[in-house]
Structure formats: structure tokens, C-alpha cells
MITOR-518373 format. One record per residue (C-alpha): residue number from 1; y, x, z; residue in one letter. Coordinates in nm, 4 decimals, padded with zeros to 6 digits. Example, Ala and Ser with C-alpha at 12.3 -4.5 7.8 and 13.67 -1.06 7.14 Angstrom:
<atoms>
{atom 1 {-00.4500 01.2300 00.7800} "A"} {atom 2 {-00.1060 01.3670 00.7140} "S"} 
</atoms>
This chain:
<atoms>
{atom 1 {00.0353 -00.5880 -02.6613} "M"} {atom 2 {00.2134 -00.4839 -02.3470} "K"} {atom 3 {00.0531 -00.3059 -02.0534} "I"} {atom 4 {00.2102 -00.2721 -01.7074} "L"} {atom 5 {00.0839 00.0111 -01.5091} "V"} {atom 6 {00.1439 00.0089 -01.1247} "V"} {atom 7 {00.0844 00.2723 -00.8674} "N"} {atom 8 {00.1375 00.1559 -00.5202} "A"} {atom 9 {00.1568 00.4587 -00.2919} "G"} {atom 10 {00.1901 00.4895 00.0782} "S"} {atom 11 {00.5884 00.4568 00.0745} "S"} {atom 12 {00.6541 00.4176 -00.3030} "S"} {atom 13 {00.5700 00.2170 -00.6022} "L"} {atom 14 {00.5988 00.3558 -00.9314} "K"} {atom 15 {00.5625 00.1578 -01.2656} "Y"} {atom 16 {00.5597 00.1933 -01.6475} "Q"} {atom 17 {00.5539 -00.0621 -01.9160} "L"} {atom 18 {00.3867 00.0243 -02.2478} "F"} {atom 19 {00.3969 -00.1224 -02.5834} "D"} {atom 20 {00.0427 -00.0597 -02.7149} "M"} {atom 21 {00.1326 -00.1542 -03.0777} "E"} {atom 22 {00.3753 00.1487 -03.0941} "T"} {atom 23 {00.2017 00.3437 -02.8103} "E"} {atom 24 {00.5577 00.3941 -02.6429} "K"} {atom 25 {00.6849 00.3353 -02.3041} "A"} {atom 26 {00.9460 00.0677 -02.2808} "L"} {atom 27 {01.0532 00.1250 -01.9244} "A"} {atom 28 {00.9405 00.3141 -01.6214} "K"} {atom 29 {01.0806 00.3482 -01.2688} "G"} {atom 30 {01.0190 00.4026 -00.8972} "N"} {atom 31 {01.0664 00.2142 -00.5777} "C"} {atom 32 {01.1129 00.4635 -00.3115} "E"} {atom 33 {01.1438 00.4650 00.0612} "R"} {atom 34 {00.9549 00.1478 00.1181} "I"} {atom 35 {00.9689 00.0286 00.4593} "G"} {atom 36 {01.2787 00.2519 00.5283} "I"} {atom 37 {01.5667 00.1757 00.3388} "D"} {atom 38 {01.4459 00.0945 -00.0241} "G"} {atom 39 {01.5835 00.2618 -00.3548} "V"} {atom 40 {01.4897 00.1648 -00.7036} "L"} {atom 41 {01.5316 00.3958 -01.0058} "T"} {atom 42 {01.4911 00.2101 -01.3450} "H"} {atom 43 {01.4570 00.4080 -01.6653} "K"} {atom 44 {01.4614 00.2943 -02.0324} "R"} {atom 45 {01.4564 00.5295 -02.3342} "P"} {atom 46 {01.7979 00.6061 -02.4727} "G"} {atom 47 {01.9960 00.4203 -02.2073} "K"} {atom 48 {02.1395 00.5259 -01.8707} "E"} {atom 49 {01.9276 00.5078 -01.5681} "D"} {atom 50 {01.9810 00.2216 -01.3273} "Y"} {atom 51 {01.9705 00.3057 -00.9683} "K"} {atom 52 {02.0330 00.0604 -00.6663} "T"} {atom 53 {01.9403 00.0144 -00.3186} "S"} {atom 54 {01.7292 -00.2826 -00.2472} "A"} {atom 55 {01.5326 -00.4376 00.0481} "P"} {atom 56 {01.1782 -00.3297 00.0319} "F"} {atom 57 {01.0094 -00.4226 00.3665} "P"} {atom 58 {00.6832 -00.4034 00.1869} "D"} {atom 59 {00.5033 -00.3289 -00.1351} "H"} {atom 60 {00.4771 -00.6863 -00.2415} "R"} {atom 61 {00.8578 -00.7245 -00.2213} "A"} {atom 62 {00.8886 -00.4038 -00.4381} "A"} {atom 63 {00.6482 -00.5442 -00.7068} "I"} {atom 64 {00.8394 -00.8792 -00.7225} "E"} {atom 65 {01.1802 -00.6812 -00.7519} "Y"} {atom 66 {01.0278 -00.4616 -01.0479} "V"} {atom 67 {00.9166 -00.7722 -01.2276} "L"} {atom 68 {01.2661 -00.9260 -01.1731} "K"} {atom 69 {01.4174 -00.6030 -01.3230} "I"} {atom 70 {01.1951 -00.5846 -01.6165} "L"} {atom 71 {01.2863 -00.9380 -01.7356} "T"} {atom 72 {01.6565 -00.9153 -01.6538} "D"} {atom 73 {01.8816 -00.9945 -01.9461} "K"} {atom 74 {02.0679 -00.6843 -01.9000} "T"} {atom 75 {01.8290 -00.4209 -01.7580} "L"} {atom 76 {01.5067 -00.5782 -01.8844} "G"} {atom 77 {01.2904 -00.4902 -02.1734} "V"} {atom 78 {01.0939 -00.8203 -02.2070} "I"} {atom 79 {01.1893 -01.1870 -02.2042} "G"} {atom 80 {00.9212 -01.3027 -01.9855} "S"} {atom 81 {00.6102 -01.1625 -01.7684} "V"} {atom 82 {00.3996 -01.3779 -02.0101} "E"} {atom 83 {00.4549 -01.0808 -02.2540} "E"} {atom 84 {00.2421 -00.8585 -02.0291} "I"} {atom 85 {-00.1279 -00.8817 -02.1455} "A"} {atom 86 {-00.2733 -00.6524 -01.8919} "A"} {atom 87 {-00.1927 -00.4723 -01.5673} "V"} {atom 88 {-00.3476 -00.1383 -01.4615} "G"} {atom 89 {-00.3703 -00.1062 -01.0853} "H"} {atom 90 {-00.4200 00.2287 -00.9050} "R"} {atom 91 {-00.6538 00.2137 -00.6113} "F"} {atom 92 {-00.7046 00.5107 -00.3951} "A"} {atom 93 {-01.0540 00.4304 -00.2796} "H"} {atom 94 {-01.3377 00.2660 -00.4952} "G"} {atom 95 {-01.6128 00.3520 -00.2362} "G"} {atom 96 {-01.9717 00.4204 -00.3525} "E"} {atom 97 {-01.9745 00.1233 -00.5790} "R"} {atom 98 {-01.6536 00.1359 -00.7961} "L"} {atom 99 {-01.7066 00.4821 -00.9722} "K"} {atom 100 {-01.5338 00.3686 -01.3045} "T"} {atom 101 {-01.2384 00.1513 -01.4035} "S"} {atom 102 {-01.3106 -00.2048 -01.3611} "S"} {atom 103 {-01.1789 -00.5390 -01.4347} "V"} {atom 104 {-01.0751 -00.6856 -01.1009} "L"} {atom 105 {-01.2272 -01.0085 -01.0005} "G"} {atom 106 {-01.3111 -01.1871 -00.6874} "D"} {atom 107 {-01.6085 -00.9790 -00.6276} "E"} {atom 108 {-01.4400 -00.6454 -00.6750} "E"} {atom 109 {-01.1379 -00.7556 -00.4618} "I"} {atom 110 {-01.3758 -00.8654 -00.1785} "A"} {atom 111 {-01.5435 -00.5346 -00.2001} "Y"} {atom 112 {-01.2030 -00.3386 -00.1755} "L"} {atom 113 {-01.0958 -00.5428 00.1216} "E"} {atom 114 {-01.4337 -00.4652 00.2979} "S"} {atom 115 {-01.3684 -00.0907 00.2609} "I"} {atom 116 {-00.9976 -00.1029 00.3875} "V"} {atom 117 {-01.0992 00.0732 00.6962} "E"} {atom 118 {-01.1966 00.3814 00.4852} "L"} {atom 119 {-00.8518 00.3621 00.3345} "N"} {atom 120 {-00.6036 00.2095 00.5841} "P"} {atom 121 {-00.2759 00.3371 00.4510} "L"} {atom 122 {-00.3268 00.2904 00.0699} "H"} {atom 123 {-00.5784 -00.0059 00.0692} "G"} {atom 124 {-00.3540 -00.2933 00.1974} "P"} {atom 125 {-00.0483 -00.2214 -00.0302} "P"} {atom 126 {-00.2752 -00.1787 -00.3437} "A"} {atom 127 {-00.4595 -00.5075 -00.2729} "I"} {atom 128 {-00.1284 -00.6821 -00.1941} "S"} {atom 129 {00.0254 -00.5453 -00.5036} "G"} {atom 130 {-00.2780 -00.6688 -00.7109} "F"} {atom 131 {-00.2459 -01.0248 -00.5479} "K"} {atom 132 {00.1265 -01.0399 -00.6077} "A"} {atom 133 {00.0819 -00.9302 -00.9760} "C"} {atom 134 {-00.2062 -01.1666 -01.0233} "K"} {atom 135 {-00.0016 -01.4592 -00.8739} "A"} {atom 136 {00.2844 -01.4022 -01.1343} "V"} {atom 137 {00.0785 -01.3028 -01.4102} "M"} {atom 138 {-00.2548 -01.5246 -01.3743} "P"} {atom 139 {-00.3394 -01.4903 -01.7585} "R"} {atom 140 {-00.3079 -01.1162 -01.7738} "A"} {atom 141 {-00.6306 -00.8996 -01.7382} "N"} {atom 142 {-00.6136 -00.6956 -01.4304} "H"} {atom 143 {-00.7961 -00.3399 -01.4259} "V"} {atom 144 {-00.8441 -00.1236 -01.1228} "G"} {atom 145 {-00.8370 00.2558 -01.1730} "V"} {atom 146 {-00.9821 00.4463 -00.8706} "F"} {atom 147 {-00.8692 00.7953 -00.7529} "D"} {atom 148 {-01.2247 00.8497 -00.6090} "T"} {atom 149 {-01.4017 00.8233 -00.9534} "S"} {atom 150 {-01.2837 01.1802 -01.0448} "Y"} {atom 151 {-01.5129 01.3073 -00.7591} "Y"} {atom 152 {-01.8100 01.0889 -00.8294} "S"} {atom 153 {-02.0004 01.4040 -00.9537} "D"} {atom 154 {-01.8741 01.6254 -00.6733} "L"} {atom 155 {-02.1606 01.8567 -00.5656} "G"} {atom 156 {-02.3543 01.7594 -00.2378} "E"} {atom 157 {-02.2562 02.1028 -00.0964} "Y"} {atom 158 {-01.8935 01.9941 -00.1034} "A"} {atom 159 {-01.9075 01.6267 -00.0307} "Y"} {atom 160 {-02.1599 01.6221 00.2675} "I"} {atom 161 {-02.0212 01.6524 00.6156} "Y"} {atom 162 {-02.2292 01.8585 00.8821} "P"} {atom 163 {-02.3219 01.5540 01.0840} "V"} {atom 164 {-02.6628 01.3846 01.1119} "P"} {atom 165 {-02.7712 01.3101 00.7555} "Y"} {atom 166 {-02.8851 00.9618 00.8276} "E"} {atom 167 {-02.5158 00.8825 00.8804} "L"} {atom 168 {-02.4505 00.9509 00.5151} "Y"} {atom 169 {-02.7745 00.7555 00.4165} "E"} {atom 170 {-02.6910 00.4668 00.6193} "K"} {atom 171 {-02.2992 00.4409 00.6146} "Y"} {atom 172 {-02.2131 00.6545 00.3134} "K"} {atom 173 {-02.0188 00.9088 00.5320} "I"} {atom 174 {-01.9079 01.1660 00.2816} "R"} {atom 175 {-01.6100 01.3319 00.1040} "R"} {atom 176 {-01.4695 01.1039 -00.1536} "Y"} {atom 177 {-01.1602 01.2759 -00.2513} "G"} {atom 178 {-00.8264 01.0910 -00.3671} "F"} {atom 179 {-00.5446 01.1303 -00.6078} "H"} {atom 180 {-00.7978 01.1712 -00.8562} "G"} {atom 181 {-00.6025 01.0238 -01.1609} "T"} {atom 182 {-00.3244 01.2760 -01.0880} "S"} {atom 183 {-00.5477 01.5735 -01.0423} "H"} {atom 184 {-00.7632 01.4894 -01.3626} "R"} {atom 185 {-00.4399 01.4761 -01.5734} "Y"} {atom 186 {-00.2523 01.7810 -01.4497} "V"} {atom 187 {-00.5748 01.9933 -01.4680} "A"} {atom 188 {-00.6228 01.8823 -01.8240} "G"} {atom 189 {-00.2694 01.9431 -01.9128} "K"} {atom 190 {-00.2814 02.2820 -01.7567} "A"} {atom 191 {-00.6007 02.3864 -01.9341} "A"} {atom 192 {-00.4367 02.2620 -02.2620} "E"} {atom 193 {-00.1338 02.4757 -02.2126} "L"} {atom 194 {-00.3587 02.7806 -02.1096} "L"} {atom 195 {-00.5619 02.7094 -02.4246} "G"} {atom 196 {-00.8853 02.7514 -02.2276} "R"} {atom 197 {-01.1358 02.4594 -02.1626} "K"} {atom 198 {-01.2963 02.6842 -01.8868} "D"} {atom 199 {-00.9727 02.7406 -01.7016} "A"} {atom 200 {-00.9964 02.7778 -01.3135} "K"} {atom 201 {-00.7172 02.5637 -01.1665} "I"} {atom 202 {-00.5940 02.4838 -00.8305} "I"} {atom 203 {-00.3911 02.1526 -00.8355} "T"} {atom 204 {-00.1534 02.0619 -00.5601} "C"} {atom 205 {-00.0503 01.6960 -00.5299} "H"} {atom 206 {00.2431 01.7005 -00.3004} "L"} {atom 207 {00.4225 01.3952 -00.1983} "G"} {atom 208 {00.4272 01.1521 00.0941} "N"} {atom 209 {00.0523 01.1783 00.0539} "G"} {atom 210 {-00.0864 01.5265 -00.0331} "S"} {atom 211 {-00.4084 01.6632 -00.1638} "S"} {atom 212 {-00.5311 01.9794 -00.3261} "L"} {atom 213 {-00.8406 02.0075 -00.5725} "S"} {atom 214 {-01.0246 02.3131 -00.6896} "A"} {atom 215 {-01.1265 02.2639 -01.0592} "I"} {atom 216 {-01.3383 02.4692 -01.3016} "V"} {atom 217 {-01.3591 02.3725 -01.6612} "G"} {atom 218 {-01.2358 02.0316 -01.5831} "G"} {atom 219 {-01.5018 01.9577 -01.3093} "K"} {atom 220 {-01.4009 01.9360 -00.9458} "V"} {atom 221 {-01.5702 02.1738 -00.7211} "V"} {atom 222 {-01.3871 02.0989 -00.4067} "D"} {atom 223 {-01.0921 01.8772 -00.2744} "T"} {atom 224 {-00.9007 01.8444 00.0541} "S"} {atom 225 {-00.9090 01.4698 00.1192} "M"} {atom 226 {-01.2415 01.3350 00.2638} "G"} {atom 227 {-01.3864 01.0114 00.3745} "L"} {atom 228 {-01.0350 00.8896 00.3758} "T"} {atom 229 {-00.6986 01.0185 00.2790} "P"} {atom 230 {-00.6276 01.1277 00.6150} "L"} {atom 231 {-00.8091 01.4694 00.5875} "E"} {atom 232 {-00.6455 01.7844 00.4485} "G"} {atom 233 {-00.2892 01.9165 00.4583} "V"} {atom 234 {00.0099 01.7665 00.6790} "L"} {atom 235 {00.1733 01.4569 00.4923} "M"} {atom 236 {00.4633 01.2209 00.5332} "G"} {atom 237 {00.2722 01.0122 00.8083} "T"} {atom 238 {-00.0742 01.1507 00.8283} "R"} {atom 239 {-00.1847 01.4421 01.0205} "S"} {atom 240 {-00.4306 01.6143 00.8017} "G"} {atom 241 {-00.6961 01.8248 00.9525} "D"} {atom 242 {-00.7201 01.7908 01.3413} "V"} {atom 243 {-00.9885 01.9137 01.5626} "D"} {atom 244 {-01.1888 01.6019 01.6346} "P"} {atom 245 {-01.2043 01.6780 02.0095} "A"} {atom 246 {-00.8090 01.6187 02.0112} "V"} {atom 247 {-00.8858 01.2495 01.9474} "L"} {atom 248 {-01.0903 01.2116 02.2643} "E"} {atom 249 {-00.8496 01.4218 02.4710} "Y"} {atom 250 {-00.5600 01.2155 02.3638} "I"} {atom 251 {-00.7402 00.8911 02.4064} "M"} {atom 252 {-00.8367 00.9962 02.7702} "D"} {atom 253 {-00.5009 01.0891 02.8585} "N"} {atom 254 {-00.3023 00.7932 02.7040} "T"} {atom 255 {-00.5378 00.5026 02.7136} "G"} {atom 256 {-00.5343 00.4617 02.3442} "M"} {atom 257 {-00.8370 00.3048 02.1724} "D"} {atom 258 {-00.9769 00.4336 01.8628} "I"} {atom 259 {-00.7886 00.1897 01.6386} "H"} {atom 260 {-00.4616 00.2801 01.8011} "Q"} {atom 261 {-00.5544 00.6531 01.7738} "M"} {atom 262 {-00.6276 00.6254 01.3919} "L"} {atom 263 {-00.3050 00.4322 01.3555} "N"} {atom 264 {-00.1243 00.7185 01.5155} "C"} {atom 265 {-00.3011 00.9795 01.2970} "L"} {atom 266 {-00.2368 00.7618 00.9811} "N"} {atom 267 {00.1134 00.6404 01.0317} "K"} {atom 268 {00.2818 00.8289 01.3168} "K"} {atom 269 {00.1939 01.1951 01.2433} "S"} {atom 270 {00.2671 01.4564 00.9912} "G"} {atom 271 {00.6340 01.4844 00.9188} "F"} {atom 272 {00.7378 01.1799 01.0960} "V"} {atom 273 {00.5412 01.2817 01.4080} "G"} {atom 274 {00.6721 01.6373 01.4213} "L"} {atom 275 {01.0214 01.5740 01.3125} "S"} {atom 276 {01.2726 01.3099 01.2261} "C"} {atom 277 {01.1386 01.1250 00.9210} "S"} {atom 278 {00.8374 01.0912 00.6992} "S"} {atom 279 {01.0584 01.1816 00.3918} "D"} {atom 280 {01.0606 01.5642 00.3282} "M"} {atom 281 {01.4239 01.5303 00.1875} "R"} {atom 282 {01.5457 01.4092 00.5434} "D"} {atom 283 {01.3292 01.6777 00.7144} "V"} {atom 284 {01.4903 01.9527 00.4962} "K"} {atom 285 {01.8353 01.8101 00.5616} "A"} {atom 286 {01.7806 01.8156 00.9428} "A"} {atom 287 {01.6520 02.1775 00.9181} "A"} {atom 288 {01.9532 02.2886 00.7202} "A"} {atom 289 {02.1671 02.1660 01.0140} "K"} {atom 290 {01.9784 02.3592 01.2662} "G"} {atom 291 {01.7053 02.1162 01.3704} "D"} {atom 292 {01.4462 02.3624 01.5106} "E"} {atom 293 {01.1692 02.0730 01.5090} "Q"} {atom 294 {01.2355 01.9813 01.1690} "A"} {atom 295 {01.1977 02.3476 01.0549} "Q"} {atom 296 {00.8763 02.3780 01.2433} "A"} {atom 297 {00.7418 02.0762 01.0498} "A"} {atom 298 {00.8369 02.2447 00.7223} "L"} {atom 299 {00.6620 02.5727 00.8213} "D"} {atom 300 {00.3337 02.3951 00.9081} "V"} {atom 301 {00.3417 02.1981 00.5969} "W"} {atom 302 {00.3928 02.5313 00.3949} "T"} {atom 303 {00.1323 02.7321 00.5797} "Y"} {atom 304 {-00.1493 02.4631 00.5515} "R"} {atom 305 {-00.0946 02.4569 00.1781} "I"} {atom 306 {-00.1170 02.8069 00.1504} "Q"} {atom 307 {-00.4480 02.8229 00.3453} "K"} {atom 308 {-00.5897 02.5601 00.1184} "Y"} {atom 309 {-00.4924 02.7479 -00.1977} "I"} {atom 310 {-00.6442 03.0636 -00.0571} "G"} {atom 311 {-00.9511 02.8959 00.0157} "A"} {atom 312 {-00.9711 02.7296 -00.3234} "Y"} {atom 313 {-00.8945 03.0733 -00.4903} "N"} {atom 314 {-01.2518 03.1426 -00.3554} "V"} {atom 315 {-01.3984 02.8206 -00.4594} "A"} {atom 316 {-01.2978 02.8591 -00.8213} "V"} {atom 317 {-01.3687 03.2408 -00.8285} "G"} {atom 318 {-01.0292 03.3629 -00.8877} "G"} {atom 319 {-00.7642 03.0812 -01.0165} "A"} {atom 320 {-00.6068 03.1019 -01.3542} "D"} {atom 321 {-00.3344 02.8603 -01.2468} "A"} {atom 322 {-00.1731 02.6734 -00.9578} "I"} {atom 323 {-00.0428 02.3522 -01.0556} "V"} {atom 324 {00.2305 02.1458 -00.8553} "F"} {atom 325 {00.2714 01.7651 -00.9171} "T"} {atom 326 {00.3792 01.4349 -00.7284} "A"} {atom 327 {00.7132 01.3591 -00.5715} "G"} {atom 328 {00.7684 01.6996 -00.3833} "I"} {atom 329 {00.5559 01.9181 -00.6288} "G"} {atom 330 {00.7548 01.7840 -00.9272} "E"} {atom 331 {01.1019 01.7730 -00.7844} "N"} {atom 332 {01.1412 02.0304 -00.4985} "D"} {atom 333 {01.1397 02.3652 -00.6516} "C"} {atom 334 {01.2427 02.5269 -00.3206} "E"} {atom 335 {00.9468 02.4068 -00.1304} "A"} {atom 336 {00.6998 02.5106 -00.4056} "C"} {atom 337 {00.8640 02.8581 -00.4167} "A"} {atom 338 {00.8035 02.8862 -00.0404} "H"} {atom 339 {00.4513 02.8034 -00.0809} "V"} {atom 340 {00.4142 03.0621 -00.3734} "I"} {atom 341 {00.5825 03.3220 -00.1754} "E"} {atom 342 {00.2956 03.3505 00.0652} "G"} {atom 343 {00.0391 03.4117 -00.1980} "L"} {atom 344 {00.1305 03.7503 -00.3336} "S"} {atom 345 {-00.2036 03.8840 -00.2261} "F"} {atom 346 {-00.3394 03.6797 -00.5183} "M"} {atom 347 {-00.1084 03.8344 -00.7633} "G"} {atom 348 {00.1037 03.5189 -00.7638} "V"} {atom 349 {00.4743 03.5251 -00.8268} "K"} {atom 350 {00.7331 03.2723 -00.9412} "I"} {atom 351 {00.9977 03.2914 -01.2109} "D"} {atom 352 {01.3014 03.1677 -01.0402} "P"} {atom 353 {01.4753 03.0815 -01.3836} "A"} {atom 354 {01.1859 02.8631 -01.5071} "K"} {atom 355 {01.1120 02.7267 -01.1490} "N"} {atom 356 {01.4758 02.5566 -01.1558} "T"} {atom 357 {01.4666 02.4563 -01.5164} "R"} {atom 358 {01.4550 02.0675 -01.5825} "E"} 
</atoms>
């Protein structure tokens, strides 16, 4: 049996195809810079990586291209999409109802569509990705895995907002947390490497979308994203934390309505709002050429992550480890080193040789 795992992020689509009889990965890859100037990297064990530019105007186009590559006579690893028995879909938000992994039927998709306003950036591409896969692979089982499920037992002290309590009771206004599958995995792996089940860990998922979590003994005690993935640190197109009064002030002075305001915070802020691009690589390149605005954006990104790590050091009662993951966290050694450099008060230091080792 072969299983395709699909992870549609805000500007990327990662995939991996597994043969469950051998429990090995047959292929994996990533469609990056969706909506900008698409790039696909396709990897197969023991073979040279394939990288190409491709038009990815949206996530549906990216998924269709992935299926084309997987069945290609030269680059593919299967003869037909019919060989794929199941597809695992990563969803950022499962709301209050979808707290565990679930087979996706009409009822589940209708519910996910009903909560898109809680997840305007990731919800639509994930749903579109599901529908595209379902159309091409109608006989396969499609299962949703929800980032929010990892935070389903978060303490009330952490998930309740200090607004009238009846708003939570009536509308379920609370902190949900996101990137749960990532935080769960890397925290577990870090605890394994430390040889401690009770390890106190701060996990930093840093990419186009970014979040941090404070974890003790495998259980989350706090996380940076909230009702939606908008809260927290500066991201590719999202603002992260902003004084709520700023929204009213901007709307009064620009004539924006609330929907336009939220669109601005979700899609026109963060790196792309402060500098030249939503992609950190572009921002760093511009800063290296003397672009002061790009450098300012990088400084804001670094400082806000440092503040969260400092706060979460308190939340866990003194961290045993800080873990970096996701696109920036895994691949940008320099950016992670800058974050660590500001945490010397915690006794944290970085080994330059190990930091640059592949």
C-alpha cells in the first residue's frame, strides 16, 4: 500500500510518498514560492535530485504538478495514481470539533469550510488541495491531520483570552495553536536525543509561517499562535502580535473595513510589508546589498523570536533545549545563530562547527 502525505503551507507544498509494505519513502519534494515564481525540488533515494522552475499560481496547480512528476516515466516512482491507497492531508485548523485525525467526508469538509474565517491563509489552499487530490484519486482514503489537535489539552490559563468569558462560551474564542504536527515531532525527537521524557523544550517552527511552543514532558504549556495563525512572531506575510487599537486607527485613517484590515495583516504584512518580499532569502539578499528597510525587517524578526524564547523559558521553568525547525529553522544557520546570540543570559551558546554541519 502506498500513502501520499501532503502539506500545503501558505506559500509551499511539501509531499512524501511512502510504501507501507517496506515502510520506506519512495519520493519526497517541495513546491516553493507558490504565487511568486514556483520552484519544485523532487527527491528519490539513491538518485540525483530534480529541480525545476514551474508555474504555480496556486496550490491546486502545485498538487497537480506533483502528481504528474510522481507518475512520470523518467522521474516518477509509480505507474499510476491508482497505486496511491490513501492520502494524508495536513490542516492547520480543526476548530473545536476535529480534535483527532479524521477520515475526510462531505461533513468534515463542510465544517472546515465553515471555519475558514479562523484560518484565512492556510484553510483555502488545504481545502483546495484536498479537493484536487480527491478528484484525481477518488478511490483513495483521504485523512485529515490537524495542527490544532496537539493543543487540545492546553490549560485554560493559556488558551483563554482576557475578554468577556461569554464570548468563549458562545463563539469558542480561544487560543488554538498551530503547527502542532511539527512541534509534536521535534519535541519528541529532542527528548529522545536528550534521553529525558521530562525534558523542558522550546520549539521554534520558523518558516513563511512561524510559531513557538513551550513543552514540558511532551505536553504543551503555551504556544504563540492563537485563535488563528495570525498571532505571534513576524512571518512572511503575517504581522504577528499587534496592539488591537492599531486596527481601529488604521481603519479610521484609510477607510478600510474589517475584512480589508485582516487581509492586510494576513497577506500584506510581516516581511512583505516591511521589506521587499515574503521570502526571507530575498530579504537577506536585499539587506546584504545595503537595503536598510530589509535589515530592519530582519532585526524585528530576530528580536520578537528572542522575546518569545525568553518568555517560554519562564513558562517551562528553565529550558533544557531550544529546537529550530521548518524552512528557516532547518536551513538558515545564520538566522538561528543571530537568535541564539541574544540569549546569552540563559546560558545558551551555539557551536559554529555543528551549526553549519549538514
